[in-house]
C-alpha positions in Angstrom: 21.5 31.0 15.2 20.2 30.4 11.8 18.0 27.9 10.7 19.8 24.9 12.0 18.0 21.6 13.4 19.3 18.5 15.2 18.4 15.3 13.8 18.6 11.9 15.7 18.4 12.6 19.5 18.5 8.9 19.9 22.4 8.9 20.9 23.7 5.4 22.1 24.1 5.4 25.9 22.2 8.6 26.9 19.7 8.2 29.2 16.4 9.9 28.7 17.0 12.5 31.3 20.1 13.3 29.2 18.4 13.7 26.1 15.7 15.8 27.6 18.2 17.9 28.9 20.2 18.3 25.6 16.9 19.3 24.0 16.4 22.2 26.3 20.0 23.4 25.9 19.5 23.1 22.0 16.4 25.3 22.5 18.4 27.6 24.6 21.1 27.8 22.1 18.6 29.0 19.1 18.4 25.5 17.2 15.3 25.7 15.3 14.3 22.2 15.4 14.8 18.6 16.6 14.0 15.5 14.7 13.8 11.9 15.2 13.2 8.8 12.9 12.3 5.5 13.2 13.5 2.2 12.0 13.7 -0.8 14.6 14.6 1.0 17.8 12.6 3.7 19.9 9.5 5.0 18.1 9.5 8.4 17.3 6.3 9.9 18.6 6.8 8.8 22.1 10.3 10.1 22.3 9.2 13.4 20.8 6.3 13.8 23.1 9.0 13.9 25.9 10.8 16.6 24.3 7.7 18.6 23.4 6.8 18.4 27.2 10.4 19.9 28.3 10.6 22.7 25.5 8.4 25.4 24.4 9.8 27.0 21.2 11.8 24.5 19.4 10.1 22.8 16.6 10.1 19.0 16.9 9.1 16.3 14.5 10.0 13.3 12.6 12.5 12.9 10.1 11.2 9.5 8.8 8.2 7.4 9.9 7.6 4.7 7.8 4.0 4.5 6.1 4.0 0.4 6.4 4.5 0.7 10.2 1.2 2.1 11.2 -2.1 2.7 9.7 -2.5 6.1 8.3 -5.6 6.8 10.6 -3.1 5.7 13.5 -0.5 8.2 12.5 -2.8 11.0 12.0 -4.2 10.7 15.5 -0.6 10.5 16.9 0.8 13.3 14.8 -2.1 15.7 15.1 -2.1 15.1 19.0 1.5 16.0 19.1 1.0 19.2 16.9 -1.8 20.0 19.6 0.2 19.1 22.6 3.3 20.9 21.3 1.2 24.1 20.3 1.8 24.1 16.6 5.6 23.0 16.7 5.3 19.6 15.2 6.2 18.7 11.8 5.8 15.0 10.2 8.3 13.5 7.6 7.0 10.4 6.1 9.0 7.5 4.1 8.8 3.9 3.0 11.6 2.6 4.8 13.0 -0.5 2.8 12.2 -4.1 2.2 14.1 -5.7 4.8 12.7 -3.5 7.8 9.2 -3.7 6.3 8.8 -7.2 5.7 11.2 -9.0 8.2 10.6 -6.5 11.1 6.9 -5.2 10.6 5.8 -8.2 8.9 4.2 -6.2 6.2 4.7 -7.0 2.3 6.7 -4.3 0.9 4.7 -3.5 -2.4 3.8 -0.3 -4.6 5.4 2.2 -1.8 4.6 5.3 -4.1 0.7 4.3 -4.3 0.9 3.7 -0.5 2.5 6.9 0.2 -0.1 8.9 -1.7 -2.9 7.1 -0.1 -1.3 7.7 3.6 -0.9 11.4 2.7 -4.3 11.6 1.4 -6.0 10.1 4.5 -3.9 12.4 6.8 -4.4 15.4 5.1 -8.3 14.5 5.6 -7.9 14.1 9.2 -6.0 17.5 9.5 -8.6 19.2 7.9 -11.4 17.5 10.1 -12.9 15.7 7.5 -14.3 12.3 7.5 -11.5 9.5 6.5 -13.5 8.4 3.7 -10.9 6.5 1.3 -11.2 3.6 -1.1 -7.6 2.9 -2.6 -5.4 0.1 -3.3 -4.3 -0.2 0.2 -6.8 1.3 2.4 -10.5 1.4 2.7 -11.7 4.0 5.3 -15.2 5.3 6.0 -17.6 7.0 8.3 -14.9 8.1 10.9 -13.2 11.3 11.6 -11.2 12.4 14.6 -12.9 13.5 17.7 -10.7 16.3 18.3 -10.1 19.6 16.6 -6.5 19.7 15.1 -4.4 22.7 16.2 -3.9 23.4 12.5 -5.6 22.4 9.2 -2.0 21.0 7.8 1.1 19.7 9.1 4.5 21.3 7.9 6.9 18.8 6.3 10.4 18.2 7.7 12.3 21.2 7.5 15.7 19.4 7.5 15.0 17.3 4.5 18.3 16.0 3.3 17.5 12.5 2.1 17.4 11.6 -1.6 14.2 11.4 -3.3 13.3 9.2 -6.2 12.4 10.7 -9.3 9.0 8.8 -9.2 8.3 10.4 -5.9 9.2 14.2 -6.4 6.0 15.1 -7.7 4.5 14.1 -4.4 6.5 17.1 -2.7 4.3 19.8 -4.2 4.4 23.1 -2.5 1.2 22.9 -0.9 1.5 19.4 0.4 1.6 19.5 4.1 3.4 16.3 4.5 6.9 15.3 3.4 6.6 12.7 0.5 9.9 11.1 0.7 9.9 7.7 -0.7 13.0 5.4 -1.6 11.9 3.0 -4.4 13.8 -0.4 -3.6 
């Protein structure tokens, strides 16, 4: 099969046993990747960890994880650990979500999404390279710490199935050397 992936394995009514079986079948059929996003349902990383445990070749990753839902250090730990556990099969897709979800569900102020995305990516890249997470920005002020494990790779590839629109203001974040998908929806 060509480079075709499956997005959104959170199918209403399916049990986790059935979702795991579907992931194994997708791998056997030659699908290239499985991605899951986040909004206000199940979190993507816990779900993907289950799929990584029952597969061995298919790439797994996030279609969108909002940068307002976790600290960048927390997501760096989770994403780099997922990459290590899956032996380099993990990819990371980031986004901002929207004002309604961020403010009414997460309780965070939805402000300057592009600035927040840039800072988020900077911190995650430092973590992936094994550097100290020293950052002094508009949103995040981190210092002294670096991860206590060696990442599987020095960068995380971006989501190969990116189909979501990007705003003109965010396109310059998706530079070829950037390891993380910088997809921002400006509301």
